[in-house]
N, CA and C atoms of all chains as a GROMACS GRO file, in nm:
protein
  600
    1UNK      N    1  10.912   8.129  29.585
    1UNK     CA    2  10.770   8.146  29.558
    1UNK      C    3  10.788   8.220  29.370
    2UNK      N    4  10.766   8.139  29.305
    2UNK     CA    5  10.773   8.170  29.149
    2UNK      C    6  10.713   8.281  29.125
    3UNK      N    7  10.706   8.322  29.031
    3UNK     CA    8  10.610   8.500  28.941
    3UNK      C    9  10.442   8.419  28.955
    4UNK      N   10  10.420   8.247  28.870
    4UNK     CA   11  10.319   8.232  28.889
    4UNK      C   12  10.266   8.228  28.991
    5UNK      N   13  10.270   8.194  29.056
    5UNK     CA   14  10.302   8.128  29.226
    5UNK      C   15  10.225   8.256  29.258
    6UNK      N   16  10.327   8.353  29.274
    6UNK     CA   17  10.289   8.478  29.351
    6UNK      C   18  10.116   8.548  29.281
    7UNK      N   19  10.137   8.514  29.133
    7UNK     CA   20   9.983   8.588  29.090
    7UNK      C   21   9.890   8.493  29.113
    8UNK      N   22   9.886   8.338  29.129
    8UNK     CA   23   9.795   8.299  29.179
    8UNK      C   24   9.723   8.328  29.270
    9UNK      N   25   9.766   8.373  29.370
    9UNK     CA   26   9.795   8.409  29.570
    9UNK      C   27   9.722   8.542  29.496
   10UNK      N   28   9.803   8.668  29.420
   10UNK     CA   29   9.744   8.784  29.390
   10UNK      C   30   9.626   8.755  29.353
   11UNK      N   31   9.580   8.668  29.274
   11UNK     CA   32   9.404   8.639  29.142
   11UNK      C   33   9.316   8.615  29.255
   12UNK      N   34   9.391   8.498  29.373
   12UNK     CA   35   9.276   8.465  29.482
   12UNK      C   36   9.256   8.606  29.557
   13UNK      N   37   9.364   8.698  29.598
   13UNK     CA   38   9.294   8.790  29.728
   13UNK      C   39   9.205   8.905  29.612
   14UNK      N   40   9.246   8.902  29.492
   14UNK     CA   41   9.210   8.980  29.422
   14UNK      C   42   9.030   8.942  29.366
   15UNK      N   43   9.010   8.808  29.399
   15UNK     CA   44   8.917   8.766  29.331
   15UNK      C   45   8.820   8.722  29.476
   16UNK      N   46   8.874   8.744  29.580
   16UNK     CA   47   8.788   8.789  29.636
   16UNK      C   48   8.780   8.909  29.745
   17UNK      N   49   8.803   9.021  29.686
   17UNK     CA   50   8.767   9.140  29.719
   17UNK      C   51   8.658   9.202  29.586
   18UNK      N   52   8.678   9.117  29.518
   18UNK     CA   53   8.585   9.148  29.376
   18UNK      C   54   8.430   9.117  29.412
   19UNK      N   55   8.443   8.969  29.439
   19UNK     CA   56   8.334   8.854  29.513
   19UNK      C   57   8.259   8.936  29.598
   20UNK      N   58   8.343   8.955  29.723
   20UNK     CA   59   8.264   8.990  29.830
   20UNK      C   60   8.208   9.145  29.784
   21UNK      N   61   8.301   9.242  29.746
   21UNK     CA   62   8.247   9.406  29.748
   21UNK      C   63   8.077   9.363  29.652
   22UNK      N   64   8.126   9.368  29.479
   22UNK     CA   65   8.080   9.344  29.412
   22UNK      C   66   7.936   9.282  29.440
   23UNK      N   67   7.942   9.136  29.451
   23UNK     CA   68   7.883   8.998  29.505
   23UNK      C   69   7.810   9.105  29.569
   24UNK      N   70   7.821   9.153  29.697
   24UNK     CA   71   7.749   9.178  29.778
   24UNK      C   72   7.635   9.346  29.772
   25UNK      N   73   7.686   9.408  29.689
   25UNK     CA   74   7.625   9.468  29.614
   25UNK      C   75   7.471   9.445  29.556
   26UNK      N   76   7.539   9.340  29.440
   26UNK     CA   77   7.472   9.296  29.349
   26UNK      C   78   7.332   9.178  29.390
   27UNK      N   79   7.377   9.103  29.531
   27UNK     CA   80   7.306   9.037  29.601
   27UNK      C   81   7.214   9.156  29.646
   28UNK      N   82   7.260   9.213  29.755
   28UNK     CA   83   7.175   9.338  29.783
   28UNK      C   84   7.072   9.363  29.754
   29UNK      N   85   7.125   9.396  29.574
   29UNK     CA   86   7.014   9.488  29.487
   29UNK      C   87   6.868   9.380  29.467
   30UNK      N   88   6.947   9.268  29.414
   30UNK     CA   89   6.847   9.181  29.420
   30UNK      C   90   6.776   9.124  29.520
   31UNK      N   91   6.777   9.122  29.631
   31UNK     CA   92   6.748   9.078  29.731
   31UNK      C   93   6.597   9.218  29.737
   32UNK      N   94   6.667   9.328  29.702
   32UNK     CA   95   6.546   9.468  29.749
   32UNK      C   96   6.471   9.492  29.672
   33UNK      N   97   6.477   9.403  29.537
   33UNK     CA   98   6.350   9.404  29.453
   33UNK      C   99   6.462   9.496  29.372
   34UNK      N  100   6.590   9.526  29.321
   34UNK     CA  101   6.634   9.647  29.304
   34UNK      C  102   6.653   9.635  29.138
   35UNK      N  103   6.637   9.498  29.071
   35UNK     CA  104   6.642   9.441  28.911
   35UNK      C  105   6.459   9.393  28.873
   36UNK      N  106   6.360   9.427  29.025
   36UNK     CA  107   6.282   9.404  28.949
   36UNK      C  108   6.182   9.440  28.815
   37UNK      N  109   6.190   9.536  28.801
   37UNK     CA  110   6.140   9.606  28.740
   37UNK      C  111   6.118   9.589  28.509
   38UNK      N  112   6.108   9.711  28.510
   38UNK     CA  113   6.094   9.624  28.344
   38UNK      C  114   6.245   9.666  28.283
   39UNK      N  115   6.288   9.739  28.322
   39UNK     CA  116   6.476   9.769  28.333
   39UNK      C  117   6.589   9.683  28.356
   40UNK      N  118   6.492   9.633  28.486
   40UNK     CA  119   6.610   9.504  28.580
   40UNK      C  120   6.706   9.494  28.562
   41UNK      N  121   6.675   9.373  28.387
   41UNK     CA  122   6.800   9.265  28.324
   41UNK      C  123   6.868   9.423  28.296
   42UNK      N  124   6.819   9.546  28.249
   42UNK     CA  125   6.963   9.583  28.220
   42UNK      C  126   7.018   9.703  28.324
   43UNK      N  127   6.934   9.727  28.422
   43UNK     CA  128   7.047   9.736  28.579
   43UNK      C  129   7.109   9.679  28.570
   44UNK      N  130   7.073   9.538  28.604
   44UNK     CA  131   7.172   9.434  28.633
   44UNK      C  132   7.314   9.408  28.559
   45UNK      N  133   7.275   9.389  28.398
   45UNK     CA  134   7.403   9.400  28.292
   45UNK      C  135   7.506   9.519  28.304
   46UNK      N  136   7.437   9.681  28.380
   46UNK     CA  137   7.510   9.739  28.372
   46UNK      C  138   7.611   9.766  28.499
   47UNK      N  139   7.602   9.689  28.585
   47UNK     CA  140   7.602   9.631  28.777
   47UNK      C  141   7.739   9.539  28.701
   48UNK      N  142   7.677   9.472  28.602
   48UNK     CA  143   7.812   9.366  28.591
   48UNK      C  144   7.904   9.404  28.474
   49UNK      N  145   7.888   9.496  28.459
   49UNK     CA  146   8.031   9.578  28.336
   49UNK      C  147   8.063   9.636  28.473
   50UNK      N  148   8.019   9.713  28.558
   50UNK     CA  149   8.137   9.808  28.664
   50UNK      C  150   8.199   9.642  28.725
   51UNK      N  151   8.109   9.513  28.761
   51UNK     CA  152   8.236   9.395  28.845
   51UNK      C  153   8.329   9.394  28.754
   52UNK      N  154   8.333   9.380  28.609
   52UNK     CA  155   8.410   9.320  28.535
   52UNK      C  156   8.506   9.447  28.556
   53UNK      N  157   8.502   9.522  28.474
   53UNK     CA  158   8.607   9.648  28.486
   53UNK      C  159   8.622   9.689  28.652
   54UNK      N  160   8.604   9.658  28.764
   54UNK     CA  161   8.652   9.702  28.864
   54UNK      C  162   8.729   9.583  28.901
   55UNK      N  163   8.684   9.477  28.893
   55UNK     CA  164   8.747   9.310  28.877
   55UNK      C  165   8.854   9.340  28.763
   56UNK      N  166   8.866   9.412  28.657
   56UNK     CA  167   8.959   9.379  28.636
   56UNK      C  168   9.139   9.512  28.685
   57UNK      N  169   9.053   9.575  28.722
   57UNK     CA  170   9.132   9.729  28.766
   57UNK      C  171   9.247   9.652  28.963
   58UNK      N  172   9.109   9.621  29.036
   58UNK     CA  173   9.153   9.533  29.129
   58UNK      C  174   9.273   9.399  29.117
   59UNK      N  175   9.208   9.276  29.016
   59UNK     CA  176   9.328   9.221  29.009
   59UNK      C  177   9.431   9.293  28.980
   60UNK      N  178   9.467   9.426  28.849
   60UNK     CA  179   9.608   9.443  28.824
   60UNK      C  180   9.649   9.513  28.956
   61UNK      N  181   9.579   9.615  29.008
   61UNK     CA  182   9.605   9.676  29.180
   61UNK      C  183   9.681   9.596  29.233
   62UNK      N  184   9.654   9.421  29.289
   62UNK     CA  185   9.662   9.350  29.390
   62UNK      C  186   9.810   9.330  29.318
   63UNK      N  187   9.819   9.254  29.226
   63UNK     CA  188   9.872   9.200  29.114
   63UNK      C  189  10.026   9.296  29.174
   64UNK      N  190  10.021   9.426  29.088
   64UNK     CA  191  10.139   9.520  29.188
   64UNK      C  192  10.166   9.525  29.271
   65UNK      N  193  10.125   9.543  29.355
   65UNK     CA  194  10.088   9.517  29.522
   65UNK      C  195  10.158   9.425  29.564
   66UNK      N  196  10.142   9.317  29.508
   66UNK     CA  197  10.214   9.162  29.564
   66UNK      C  198  10.313   9.133  29.562
   67UNK      N  199  10.360   9.188  29.388
   67UNK     CA  200  10.455   9.199  29.355
   67UNK      C  201  10.555   9.264  29.492
   68UNK      N  202  10.535   9.403  29.532
   68UNK     CA  203  10.595   9.485  29.570
   68UNK      C  204  10.643   9.438  29.699
   69UNK      N  205  10.547   9.433  29.764
   69UNK     CA  206  10.515   9.330  29.893
   69UNK      C  207  10.635   9.230  29.901
   70UNK      N  208  10.616   9.100  29.805
   70UNK     CA  209  10.709   9.029  29.795
   70UNK      C  210  10.796   9.080  29.786
   71UNK      N  211  10.889   9.148  29.702
   71UNK     CA  212  11.050   9.195  29.686
   71UNK      C  213  11.039   9.285  29.792
   72UNK      N  214  10.980   9.288  29.888
   72UNK     CA  215  11.018   9.385  30.087
   72UNK      C  216  11.048   9.258  30.149
   73UNK      N  217  10.935   9.239  30.138
   73UNK     CA  218  10.943   9.083  30.273
   73UNK      C  219  11.054   9.029  30.244
   74UNK      N  220  11.062   8.914  30.132
   74UNK     CA  221  11.168   8.876  30.092
   74UNK      C  222  11.304   8.879  30.062
   75UNK      N  223  11.333   9.036  30.076
   75UNK     CA  224  11.391   9.105  30.047
   75UNK      C  225  11.517   9.058  29.914
   76UNK      N  226  11.379   9.038  29.811
   76UNK     CA  227  11.450   8.978  29.666
   76UNK      C  228  11.446   9.147  29.542
   77UNK      N  229  11.560   9.190  29.544
   77UNK     CA  230  11.464   9.353  29.485
   77UNK      C  231  11.497   9.299  29.323
   78UNK      N  232  11.538   9.202  29.321
   78UNK     CA  233  11.440   9.148  29.158
   78UNK      C  234  11.421   8.996  29.127
   79UNK      N  235  11.332   8.982  29.202
   79UNK     CA  236  11.220   8.901  29.201
   79UNK      C  237  11.203   8.815  29.061
   80UNK      N  238  11.203   8.655  29.023
   80UNK     CA  239  11.219   8.632  28.905
   80UNK      C  240  11.073   8.615  28.835
   81UNK      N  241  11.053   8.670  28.657
   81UNK     CA  242  10.962   8.688  28.633
   81UNK      C  243  10.885   8.611  28.505
   82UNK      N  244  10.991   8.507  28.506
   82UNK     CA  245  10.990   8.362  28.432
   82UNK      C  246  10.878   8.282  28.476
   83UNK      N  247  10.830   8.255  28.323
   83UNK     CA  248  10.710   8.159  28.328
   83UNK      C  249  10.762   8.035  28.188
   84UNK      N  250  10.732   7.953  28.289
   84UNK     CA  251  10.798   7.803  28.196
   84UNK      C  252  10.658   7.733  28.143
   85UNK      N  253  10.740   7.597  28.086
   85UNK     CA  254  10.656   7.514  28.012
   85UNK      C  255  10.533   7.452  28.168
   86UNK      N  256  10.582   7.426  28.251
   86UNK     CA  257  10.512   7.353  28.395
   86UNK      C  258  10.420   7.460  28.432
   87UNK      N  259  10.447   7.608  28.410
   87UNK     CA  260  10.325   7.683  28.457
   87UNK      C  261  10.232   7.726  28.358
   88UNK      N  262  10.239   7.677  28.230
   88UNK     CA  263  10.156   7.672  28.146
   88UNK      C  264  10.067   7.519  28.143
   89UNK      N  265  10.151   7.392  28.200
   89UNK     CA  266  10.091   7.312  28.158
   89UNK      C  267  10.024   7.304  28.334
   90UNK      N  268  10.031   7.384  28.400
   90UNK     CA  269   9.948   7.383  28.549
   90UNK      C  270   9.852   7.498  28.501
   91UNK      N  271   9.887   7.655  28.414
   91UNK     CA  272   9.770   7.688  28.388
   91UNK      C  273   9.626   7.683  28.349
   92UNK      N  274   9.693   7.531  28.220
   92UNK     CA  275   9.553   7.514  28.136
   92UNK      C  276   9.510   7.405  28.130
   93UNK      N  277   9.548   7.340  28.305
   93UNK     CA  278   9.441   7.229  28.382
   93UNK      C  279   9.393   7.293  28.447
   94UNK      N  280   9.417   7.432  28.525
   94UNK     CA  281   9.324   7.527  28.609
   94UNK      C  282   9.245   7.543  28.544
   95UNK      N  283   9.260   7.594  28.417
   95UNK     CA  284   9.168   7.658  28.271
   95UNK      C  285   9.058   7.536  28.267
   96UNK      N  286   9.075   7.437  28.236
   96UNK     CA  287   9.014   7.280  28.216
   96UNK      C  288   8.879   7.305  28.371
   97UNK      N  289   8.952   7.328  28.495
   97UNK     CA  290   8.910   7.344  28.618
   97UNK      C  291   8.802   7.432  28.591
   98UNK      N  292   8.840   7.544  28.547
   98UNK     CA  293   8.739   7.644  28.520
   98UNK      C  294   8.643   7.644  28.426
   99UNK      N  295   8.700   7.629  28.366
   99UNK     CA  296   8.540   7.509  28.262
   99UNK      C  297   8.450   7.409  28.296
  100UNK      N  298   8.469   7.327  28.370
  100UNK     CA  299   8.378   7.206  28.417
  100UNK      C  300   8.301   7.307  28.556
  101UNK      N  301   8.365   7.400  28.590
  101UNK     CA  302   8.296   7.389  28.714
  101UNK      C  303   8.206   7.551  28.682
  102UNK      N  304   8.214   7.578  28.586
  102UNK     CA  305   8.136   7.723  28.496
  102UNK      C  306   8.053   7.636  28.429
  103UNK      N  307   8.037   7.453  28.351
  103UNK     CA  308   7.944   7.459  28.284
  103UNK      C  309   7.857   7.425  28.440
  104UNK      N  310   7.914   7.345  28.537
  104UNK     CA  311   7.878   7.322  28.648
  104UNK      C  312   7.766   7.405  28.677
  105UNK      N  313   7.741   7.550  28.681
  105UNK     CA  314   7.694   7.678  28.709
  105UNK      C  315   7.610   7.711  28.606
  106UNK      N  316   7.595   7.655  28.499
  106UNK     CA  317   7.556   7.649  28.411
  106UNK      C  318   7.406   7.577  28.398
  107UNK      N  319   7.457   7.464  28.404
  107UNK     CA  320   7.368   7.372  28.414
  107UNK      C  321   7.307   7.381  28.563
  108UNK      N  322   7.314   7.436  28.626
  108UNK     CA  323   7.221   7.465  28.771
  108UNK      C  324   7.164   7.548  28.694
  109UNK      N  325   7.214   7.648  28.692
  109UNK     CA  326   7.102   7.744  28.660
  109UNK      C  327   6.989   7.747  28.531
  110UNK      N  328   6.985   7.648  28.490
  110UNK     CA  329   6.909   7.590  28.409
  110UNK      C  330   6.792   7.485  28.411
  111UNK      N  331   6.896   7.431  28.594
  111UNK     CA  332   6.763   7.332  28.644
  111UNK      C  333   6.620   7.417  28.719
  112UNK      N  334   6.742   7.558  28.744
  112UNK     CA  335   6.681   7.649  28.903
  112UNK      C  336   6.564   7.740  28.756
  113UNK      N  337   6.613   7.746  28.650
  113UNK     CA  338   6.517   7.863  28.578
  113UNK      C  339   6.404   7.769  28.562
  114UNK      N  340   6.438   7.637  28.516
  114UNK     CA  341   6.315   7.518  28.479
  114UNK      C  342   6.257   7.506  28.618
  115UNK      N  343   6.303   7.533  28.703
  115UNK     CA  344   6.196   7.537  28.897
  115UNK      C  345   6.111   7.641  28.895
  116UNK      N  346   6.129   7.780  28.768
  116UNK     CA  347   6.063   7.856  28.814
  116UNK      C  348   6.130   7.979  28.904
  117UNK      N  349   6.261   7.986  28.915
  117UNK     CA  350   6.336   8.111  28.989
  117UNK      C  351   6.359   8.221  28.815
  118UNK      N  352   6.350   8.361  28.873
  118UNK     CA  353   6.368   8.458  28.789
  118UNK      C  354   6.491   8.419  28.730
  119UNK      N  355   6.496   8.495  28.617
  119UNK     CA  356   6.596   8.558  28.526
  119UNK      C  357   6.693   8.584  28.598
  120UNK      N  358   6.700   8.732  28.685
  120UNK     CA  359   6.833   8.788  28.768
  120UNK      C  360   6.875   8.662  28.847
  121UNK      N  361   6.762   8.607  28.913
  121UNK     CA  362   6.842   8.484  29.005
  121UNK      C  363   6.950   8.363  28.936
  122UNK      N  364   6.901   8.369  28.800
  122UNK     CA  365   6.938   8.263  28.685
  122UNK      C  366   7.091   8.336  28.682
  123UNK      N  367   7.076   8.446  28.599
  123UNK     CA  368   7.195   8.531  28.590
  123UNK      C  369   7.296   8.565  28.690
  124UNK      N  370   7.266   8.560  28.824
  124UNK     CA  371   7.339   8.562  28.942
  124UNK      C  372   7.408   8.434  28.926
  125UNK      N  373   7.335   8.334  28.895
  125UNK     CA  374   7.390   8.208  28.975
  125UNK      C  375   7.439   8.150  28.841
  126UNK      N  376   7.454   8.207  28.683
  126UNK     CA  377   7.610   8.157  28.644
  126UNK      C  378   7.718   8.256  28.668
  127UNK      N  379   7.684   8.414  28.696
  127UNK     CA  380   7.772   8.494  28.818
  127UNK      C  381   7.897   8.421  28.835
  128UNK      N  382   7.786   8.362  28.946
  128UNK     CA  383   7.880   8.251  29.031
  128UNK      C  384   7.899   8.168  29.054
  129UNK      N  385   7.871   8.100  28.929
  129UNK     CA  386   7.951   7.955  28.868
  129UNK      C  387   8.077   8.002  28.825
  130UNK      N  388   8.080   8.156  28.770
  130UNK     CA  389   8.196   8.174  28.707
  130UNK      C  390   8.316   8.146  28.765
  131UNK      N  391   8.243   8.310  28.889
  131UNK     CA  392   8.361   8.319  28.961
  131UNK      C  393   8.433   8.227  29.109
  132UNK      N  394   8.319   8.076  29.106
  132UNK     CA  395   8.381   7.992  29.202
  132UNK      C  396   8.472   7.896  29.018
  133UNK      N  397   8.437   7.895  28.926
  133UNK     CA  398   8.545   7.822  28.850
  133UNK      C  399   8.698   7.927  28.858
  134UNK      N  400   8.657   8.078  28.863
  134UNK     CA  401   8.794   8.086  28.875
  134UNK      C  402   8.895   8.027  28.986
  135UNK      N  403   8.795   8.045  29.134
  135UNK     CA  404   8.867   8.023  29.228
  135UNK      C  405   8.868   7.915  29.236
  136UNK      N  406   8.877   7.840  29.209
  136UNK     CA  407   8.858   7.661  29.173
  136UNK      C  408   8.976   7.635  29.095
  137UNK      N  409   9.046   7.687  28.979
  137UNK     CA  410   9.119   7.711  28.939
  137UNK      C  411   9.224   7.742  29.008
  138UNK      N  412   9.237   7.883  29.038
  138UNK     CA  413   9.343   7.950  29.140
  138UNK      C  414   9.401   7.856  29.219
  139UNK      N  415   9.253   7.784  29.312
  139UNK     CA  416   9.328   7.726  29.461
  139UNK      C  417   9.391   7.561  29.405
  140UNK      N  418   9.369   7.534  29.276
  140UNK     CA  419   9.430   7.385  29.248
  140UNK      C  420   9.618   7.463  29.211
  141UNK      N  421   9.593   7.599  29.136
  141UNK     CA  422   9.739   7.637  29.097
  141UNK      C  423   9.803   7.668  29.247
  142UNK      N  424   9.778   7.697  29.330
  142UNK     CA  425   9.794   7.685  29.438
  142UNK      C  426   9.855   7.567  29.502
  143UNK      N  427   9.754   7.481  29.489
  143UNK     CA  428   9.755   7.369  29.526
  143UNK      C  429   9.885   7.239  29.494
  144UNK      N  430   9.884   7.268  29.345
  144UNK     CA  431  10.008   7.244  29.272
  144UNK      C  432  10.130   7.274  29.280
  145UNK      N  433  10.160   7.400  29.327
  145UNK     CA  434  10.271   7.502  29.345
  145UNK      C  435  10.349   7.453  29.535
  146UNK      N  436  10.226   7.430  29.574
  146UNK     CA  437  10.326   7.437  29.726
  146UNK      C  438  10.322   7.278  29.741
  147UNK      N  439  10.220   7.231  29.717
  147UNK     CA  440  10.230   7.031  29.671
  147UNK      C  441  10.304   6.962  29.607
  148UNK      N  442  10.345   7.070  29.518
  148UNK     CA  443  10.406   6.941  29.446
  148UNK      C  444  10.361   6.851  29.356
  149UNK      N  445  10.232   6.867  29.307
  149UNK     CA  446  10.188   6.765  29.272
  149UNK      C  447  10.172   6.708  29.151
  150UNK      N  448  12.647   7.119  29.051
  150UNK     CA  449  12.546   7.258  28.967
  150UNK      C  450  12.424   7.293  29.038
  151UNK      N  451  12.395   7.381  29.099
  151UNK     CA  452  12.291   7.376  29.223
  151UNK      C  453  12.161   7.407  29.094
  152UNK      N  454  12.057   7.354  29.219
  152UNK     CA  455  11.910   7.336  29.107
  152UNK      C  456  11.900   7.518  29.028
  153UNK      N  457  11.924   7.630  29.053
  153UNK     CA  458  11.906   7.781  29.054
  153UNK      C  459  11.957   7.786  28.908
  154UNK      N  460  12.110   7.741  28.928
  154UNK     CA  461  12.223   7.778  28.836
  154UNK      C  462  12.154   7.673  28.696
  155UNK      N  463  12.115   7.563  28.670
  155UNK     CA  464  12.070   7.487  28.605
  155UNK      C  465  11.916   7.541  28.547
  156UNK      N  466  11.844   7.592  28.620
  156UNK     CA  467  11.717   7.646  28.578
  156UNK      C  468  11.757   7.789  28.511
  157UNK      N  469  11.841   7.855  28.520
  157UNK     CA  470  11.883   7.989  28.491
  157UNK      C  471  11.919   7.927  28.302
  158UNK      N  472  12.026   7.856  28.368
  158UNK     CA  473  12.089   7.768  28.221
  158UNK      C  474  12.008   7.749  28.130
  159UNK      N  475  11.878   7.710  28.146
  159UNK     CA  476  11.778   7.611  28.029
  159UNK      C  477  11.630   7.735  28.063
  160UNK      N  478  11.586   7.807  28.154
  160UNK     CA  479  11.555   7.902  28.143
  160UNK      C  480  11.368   7.865  28.221
  161UNK      N  481  11.444   7.733  28.347
  161UNK     CA  482  11.281   7.787  28.369
  161UNK      C  483  11.296   7.856  28.521
  162UNK      N  484  11.211   7.772  28.610
  162UNK     CA  485  11.205   7.811  28.703
  162UNK      C  486  11.284   7.707  28.791
  163UNK      N  487  11.372   7.745  28.941
  163UNK     CA  488  11.372   7.655  29.058
  163UNK      C  489  11.257   7.577  29.051
  164UNK      N  490  11.172   7.593  29.065
  164UNK     CA  491  11.038   7.500  29.151
  164UNK      C  492  11.047   7.407  29.031
  165UNK      N  493  11.005   7.423  28.931
  165UNK     CA  494  11.017   7.313  28.765
  165UNK      C  495  11.190   7.229  28.795
  166UNK      N  496  11.289   7.217  28.805
  166UNK     CA  497  11.379   7.174  28.825
  166UNK      C  498  11.353   7.059  28.963
  167UNK      N  499  11.307   7.125  29.051
  167UNK     CA  500  11.290   7.079  29.208
  167UNK      C  501  11.166   6.935  29.164
  168UNK      N  502  11.029   6.984  29.093
  168UNK     CA  503  10.944   6.880  29.060
  168UNK      C  504  11.019   6.787  28.979
  169UNK      N  505  11.071   6.829  28.861
  169UNK     CA  506  11.156   6.734  28.773
  169UNK      C  507  11.252   6.624  28.843
  170UNK      N  508  11.316   6.688  28.937
  170UNK     CA  509  11.399   6.601  29.043
  170UNK      C  510  11.296   6.452  29.122
  171UNK      N  511  11.218   6.552  29.162
  171UNK     CA  512  11.178   6.473  29.251
  171UNK      C  513  11.052   6.356  29.179
  172UNK      N  514  11.055   6.406  29.052
  172UNK     CA  515  10.977   6.274  28.986
  172UNK      C  516  10.780   6.318  28.985
  173UNK      N  517  10.773   6.435  29.017
  173UNK     CA  518  10.651   6.474  28.971
  173UNK      C  519  10.603   6.555  28.873
  174UNK      N  520  10.711   6.636  28.790
  174UNK     CA  521  10.684   6.629  28.643
  174UNK      C  522  10.729   6.609  28.527
  175UNK      N  523  10.715   6.561  28.445
  175UNK     CA  524  10.771   6.509  28.344
  175UNK      C  525  10.816   6.616  28.248
  176UNK      N  526  10.919   6.661  28.215
  176UNK     CA  527  11.002   6.763  28.087
  176UNK      C  528  10.904   6.745  27.946
  177UNK      N  529  10.918   6.856  27.918
  177UNK     CA  530  10.844   6.790  27.749
  177UNK      C  531  11.032   6.802  27.694
  178UNK      N  532  11.023   6.699  27.540
  178UNK     CA  533  11.196   6.653  27.513
  178UNK      C  534  11.223   6.738  27.498
  179UNK      N  535  11.177   6.868  27.453
  179UNK     CA  536  11.242   7.017  27.423
  179UNK      C  537  11.381   7.060  27.580
  180UNK      N  538  11.253   7.009  27.672
  180UNK     CA  539  11.359   7.082  27.821
  180UNK      C  540  11.452   6.966  27.864
  181UNK      N  541  11.375   6.824  27.804
  181UNK     CA  542  11.523   6.708  27.872
  181UNK      C  543  11.609   6.701  27.751
  182UNK      N  544  11.608   6.790  27.671
  182UNK     CA  545  11.699   6.765  27.563
  182UNK      C  546  11.862   6.892  27.646
  183UNK      N  547  11.781   6.985  27.646
  183UNK     CA  548  11.855   7.100  27.686
  183UNK      C  549  11.957   7.057  27.773
  184UNK      N  550  11.850   7.035  27.900
  184UNK     CA  551  11.894   6.960  28.055
  184UNK      C  552  12.001   6.881  27.991
  185UNK      N  553  12.010   6.789  27.970
  185UNK     CA  554  12.107   6.701  27.903
  185UNK      C  555  12.243   6.708  27.820
  186UNK      N  556  12.251   6.879  27.736
  186UNK     CA  557  12.295   6.896  27.696
  186UNK      C  558  12.370   6.981  27.755
  187UNK      N  559  12.286   7.104  27.866
  187UNK     CA  560  12.392   7.124  28.009
  187UNK      C  561  12.522   7.049  28.078
  188UNK      N  562  12.455   6.918  28.097
  188UNK     CA  563  12.518   6.784  28.150
  188UNK      C  564  12.653   6.750  27.994
  189UNK      N  565  12.604   6.804  27.853
  189UNK     CA  566  12.699   6.725  27.802
  189UNK      C  567  12.720   6.549  27.843
  190UNK      N  568  12.583   6.480  27.859
  190UNK     CA  569  12.518   6.366  27.803
  190UNK      C  570  12.468   6.339  27.725
  191UNK      N  571  12.417   6.237  27.681
  191UNK     CA  572  12.331   6.175  27.642
  191UNK      C  573  12.195   6.190  27.723
  192UNK      N  574  12.073   6.189  27.649
  192UNK     CA  575  11.914   6.208  27.743
  192UNK      C  576  11.939   6.119  27.804
  193UNK      N  577  11.927   5.949  27.738
  193UNK     CA  578  11.955   5.877  27.831
  193UNK      C  579  12.041   5.863  27.963
  194UNK      N  580  12.113   5.964  27.945
  194UNK     CA  581  12.253   5.942  28.088
  194UNK      C  582  12.180   5.994  28.170
  195UNK      N  583  12.094   6.064  28.134
  195UNK     CA  584  12.000   6.207  28.258
  195UNK      C  585  11.882   6.138  28.288
  196UNK      N  586  11.782   6.145  28.212
  196UNK     CA  587  11.628   6.065  28.241
  196UNK      C  588  11.638   5.921  28.178
  197UNK      N  589  11.579   5.882  28.302
  197UNK     CA  590  11.539   5.740  28.264
  197UNK      C  591  11.354   5.736  28.226
  198UNK      N  592  11.323   5.622  28.146
  198UNK     CA  593  11.163   5.661  28.203
  198UNK      C  594  11.133   5.514  28.276
  199UNK      N  595  11.073   5.568  28.321
  199UNK     CA  596  10.970   5.439  28.436
  199UNK      C  597  10.855   5.470  28.437
  200UNK      N  598  10.766   5.372  28.383
  200UNK     CA  599  10.601   5.344  28.382
  200UNK      C  600  10.543   5.335  28.497
   0.00000   0.00000   0.00000
């Protein structure tokens, strides 16, 4: 398993941890009316700021832990950290997939808002769309690396 | 020459060499020339175009 594939696996794990923990926090607050007051949008925004910061920290920690675990499990004291042109091509296609999924999430949000959903629900939809976009990109990268598409 | 040795010569991963051999990835011209240079052969002797 090469460096970028390990990064893709780590990104999926980190994404799931972030999505489940912070997602459930925001979902619970939304469902319980925690964002319902006058400063609801501000509270939501602060939670998302924490989500972004927490997500970055979780990603860094998981990526380092994954690299160390990989080196131990496969008995590879000095694993390769090369990123080559194929990795860049795969990453670029992954970014295109992210863009498509995020755009879909945004369009869905606009439709939901037009149907009368609240601004918080719409913003949550955008957030989920972005998370799904990141997951789609990571799973695409794994599929290409594993199946050699 | 092993895939690993070739990969190290041209600065790519072994997975990329495997993908090129399996016709699942088309290298850039730069990489193709580098691979041909490793074998000291013209590009056309190492790669063929199969539309």
